[in-house]
N, C-alpha and C positions, 0 to 999 in steps of 0.2 A: 504494500500500500504506499503510495507516494505521500510525502510530507510537504504540505504547501503553506506558505506563510503569507499573511496580509499585512502590510504596513498601513496602519490606520484602523480605527475601530468605530466609525460612525455608521450612519444608516446604510451606506453603500456596502460596507463590510457585512453588516447584518444581513441584507438581502442576498449577498453572495454566499454567506454561510447557510442560509435557508436553502439555497439551490444545491449546496455542497452535499447535503444529506442524501441526495440521489446517486452519489458516486463513492467509489472506494478511495477515499482520500482522508488523511489525518490533517486537521487544520490548526494553524498557529496564528495568533494575533498579537501585534505589538502596538500598544497605545498607552498614553500617560494616565488616562482616566479608568479606574477599575470599575466604574459604573457605566461605561459607554455602551451604546446599543449592541455592540458585537461581543462584549465580554462573556456573556453567559451561553453563547451559542457555538463557540469554538471548543475544540478539544483541549487546547493549551493556550492560556493567556499570559503574556508577559507585560508587566507594567514598565514603561520606558519611553524615551523620547525618540521619535522616528527621525528627527533631525540630527541626532548625535551619531557620529561615525562609529565609535566602539559599540554602542548599544545595538545599531542596525547590523553591524558585522557579526557580533556575538549571537544575535537572534537568527541570522540567516545561514550560518556557516554549516549547520547540520541538516539543512532543508534540501529538498529535491528542487523546488521551484518556489519563486517568490513573486508577488504582485503588489500592487498599490491600490488604495482607494482615495487617495489624495496626492497631488503632485509635490507638496512641501516635504520631501523626504531627503535623506542624505544620499545623493547620487554617487558620491566617491566610494562609500561603503558598498553600494550596489555594483559598482564597476569591479571592485576587489573581489566580491563574491562571484561575479560572473567569470572573472579570470581564474577562479579556483574550481569552476565546473558546476556552480549552482546556476540553474536556469532562472533568468530574470526577465519577466514579461509584464510590461513592455520593456525593451532594451534600455539600459542606462543612457546610451547615446541619444535615443529618441526622446527620453525624459529630460535630459539636459537641454535639448532644443526647445522643447515645449514649455518647461516650467517657468522659463523666463520670457516675458512677452516681447522683449527687444529681440532676443535670438529667435523667437518664433516668427516674428514679423520679417526678419532678415532671411529666414528659411524660405518663406513664401516668395520673397523678392528674387532670391538666387534661383529658385526652381520654377520661376515664371508661373506661379500660382495666383490668380487674380485675388487681390485684397485691396482694402482702402489705402490710398496714399498716406504716408506717415512721416513724422519727424521724430527723432529720439531726443529726449531732453533729460539733463542730469539734475536740474533743480528748477525751482519755481521762477527764478530770475530770468531763465532763458525763454520763458513764455512771453515776455515783454516784446521781444522782437518778432514773435510769431503771430501777432494779432491779425495780420492779413490772411493767415492760414485757417482762421476761424470761419464758420463753426466747426468744431472738432470735439473728439472724445479723448480725454486724458486717462491713460490706464497705467497703474503702477506696474513696474516690471515684475515684481514678485509680491506675494502676500494677499492679493485680492482674491475675493470669492463672493458668490451670491449677491453681486451688485456692489459689494464694497471694494474700494480701490479703483473705482470708475467714476469720473466726473465729466458731465457734459458742459462744455465751454462754448456758449453761443456767441458771446461778445466780449469786449474788453473788460467790463466789470466782473465778469465770471472768473477771470484769471486768479483772483484771490483763493478760489477753491481748488486750484491746481496742486500737484504734488511736489514737495520739496525733496525729491528723491529720484532716482533713475526711473524713467517712465517712457511711454509711447504716446505721442499726440497724433490721433488718427483723424483724417479728414471725414466729416460726417457724410454718410451716404443717405440719400432720401429713400428710406426703406418702404417697400411694398409689403414684404413678408420676411419673417425670420424663420429659418427652418433648421433642422438638424437631421443628419444622416449618421446612423451608427454603422460603422464598417468593421467587420471581423476579419482577421487574417490569422490563418493557422500557421503552425510551426513549419508546414511544408509549402507555405505561400499560396494556399487556397484563399479566395476572397468570397465573402457574401455580404450583402447590404440589406439592412432594414429599410422599408419604405420611409421617406422623409416624414418627419413630424413637424407640424406647424405650430410654432410657439407664439403665445399671446402673453405679453408682459404687463405686470402691475406697474403703471407709470410712476407711482410714488415710491415703492420699495425697490423698484428695478428687479424684481424677482419674477420668475415664471408664474403666471396667473392660472392659465390652463393651456392645454395643447391638444391638437387634433392629429390623429394618425389614421390612415395616410394623409398627408398634406394635400390641400386643394391647389394644384399647380397646373399650368398649361403644359402640354406634353413636351415642348421644346425646352421649357425651363427645367422640368423634371430630368430630362436626359443631360442637360448641361450641368445641373447640380450633382448628379451621380458621377459624371465624368471628372469633375473638378474634385469631388470627395475622394474618388479612387486615386487620382493622380497625387493629391496631397499626402494621403496615407501611405501609398507605395514608396514615396520618396524617403519616408522615415525609416524604411528598411527594418521593420520590426514586426514580429508576431504581436498580437494583442487585439484588444477591442478599443475602438477609437470613435469618439463623438465629434463629428465634424460640423460645427455651427456655421451656417451660411446666411448671408444677407441677400435678398433679391430686391433690386431697385424697381422703379416704375417702368423702366424700358425693358425689363426681363433679364437685365445682366446679373450675374451671380458672383459673389465675393465671399472668400473665406473670412469669417470673423475670428474664430479661434478654434483649436482642437483640444479636446481633453483625452488623455491616453488611458482611459479607464471607463467603467460603467458610469452612466450619467443620468441626471434627472430626466433628460428628454427621452430616455429609453425605459422609464419605469413602467409605462403602459404595456410593455411587451410581456409582463408576468402573465397577464390574462389575454393580451391582445394579439400575441403572435405565438406560432407553434413552438418555437424555441425562444425563451426570454434572453435578454442580454446577459443575464446572470448565469443561466444555463450555458449559453454560448461561450462565456469566458472560461468556465470550467472545462469545456471541450478542448478549448485552446491550450489551457495550462497543463492538462493531462495528456495532450497528444491525441485526442479522439477526433473523429470526423466532425466537421462543422454541422450545426443543426439547421433547421428550416426557419428562415427569418420571415416567411410570408405571414400576413395578417390573417387572424381567424375571423375578426370582425373589425369595423371601424371603431376606434376608441377615442374617448376624451379623457384627459387626465387632469385632475385638480390637486394642486398642493394644499395641504392643511398647514396654515401658518399661525403662529402664536398671535393672539389679538393685541392690538396696540394698547399700551398702557398696563399691560399685565405681565408680572414677573414673579415666579415662584413655582410651587407644586402644581403640575398640569391637571386641569379638569376639562373634560370634553363635553360640552353642552350640545344637545341635539344629535348625539351619536345614534340613539335608538331610532329616530326619525329617518336618518340616512340609511340605516340597515334595512329599512323597509322598502327602499327604492329597488326595483328590479334591475338586475345585472350591474349593481354598484358594488365594487370590491374595495374594501378598506384595508390600508396598511398603515399601522402606527409604528413609529420608529423606537419605541421603548425609551423615550427621553423622559425622565421624571420631572425635570424642570422646563417650564416655558418662559419665553421672553418675547417681546415685540419683534415680529418678522422672522422668528426662528421656525425653520422647517421641522414640523412635528409628525408629518405623515403624508400620505397621498391617497387619492380615491381614483379608481379607473372605472369608467363607465363604457359598456359595450352595447352596440346596436348597429342599425343599418342607416339610420336617418341623422345626418350630422347636426342639423338644426335642432332636432329634439334632444340630442345629447348635450349640445351647448346650453340649451334652455335648462336642462337638469343640472348641468355644472353650476350655473348661476343660482339655481335653487339651493344647491348644497352650500355654496359659499355664504348664502344668508342663514342657513339652517344651522351649520356646524361652527361652533366657536371654541377656541382653546384659550381658557382663562386661567388665572391662578386661584388656588383655593384661599379662602380668607380665614 
């Protein structure tokens, strides 16, 4: 039985471990928080810092294969482990390219992958001479997640919100749609793609509000998006599961926004919505099995369950029973005991054939289900 390690113990690791139960694999998790969502679902839990070289090296040296559920890990330790024969998926070289937004954007530029025009900035002061480049989006090179580390700068007065650290200033694209394509690459370089998911964002939190899969796209845009996603991931030269986030403008041009080298929020619907979920697919890749079937079983709409604004403390789910009465609604709670404003606490997947009906149900659920703190 193979020994497989996961760096990070959040909800992505939790869902990956739920899928691991179907395979002959012994699971290991490294995470600083002993109460993290993954802690009680793995065979072996190690408390430790995934950013620390020695901790990651010691954790991984006796494993057969190691993967990640977050990019902020010690890549140097993974390189050492790889050199000693431990399989690291995705490869440390691909992770090094992706985990820093500056090197990621340069990778797109070098490989002629369409992406928004950009300028690299080292500090906030440099933004003063870039006012003609606005409107643009300022993204921290490292450390951003779930809308944090991203600032939209439309005009000169917005520059005060920019980052005083290495970052990328991206020319704003007039977006018609944001989509994500999950690409799976096996250890023998087989490729399969999940149908694009269409993402609708909360304009205040800058978090995914709900998404529709398969995305509603014109055929020529669909094929263009798939071709770009395949090209981008192939150039990384690594086995693994990759979420390619793409922007579609009003003329039907497609640009890569960013790539996540792991299971991703935009693929959560696949647990019920596709024959092989993104989590099942990653285990097939890690263990060297044939890739699964990524085709959709039904149209799906996914709704994130977010901590209510103004609430911080022990989580209470109001309206859960009402949601459970909805036909073809599948609830996934992430096992987080504490809630806070904007925190991802779970998701709900709705299945059906009528997109408008599913979106209507999604809005009903958003009004029905609230995550608050106990008093």
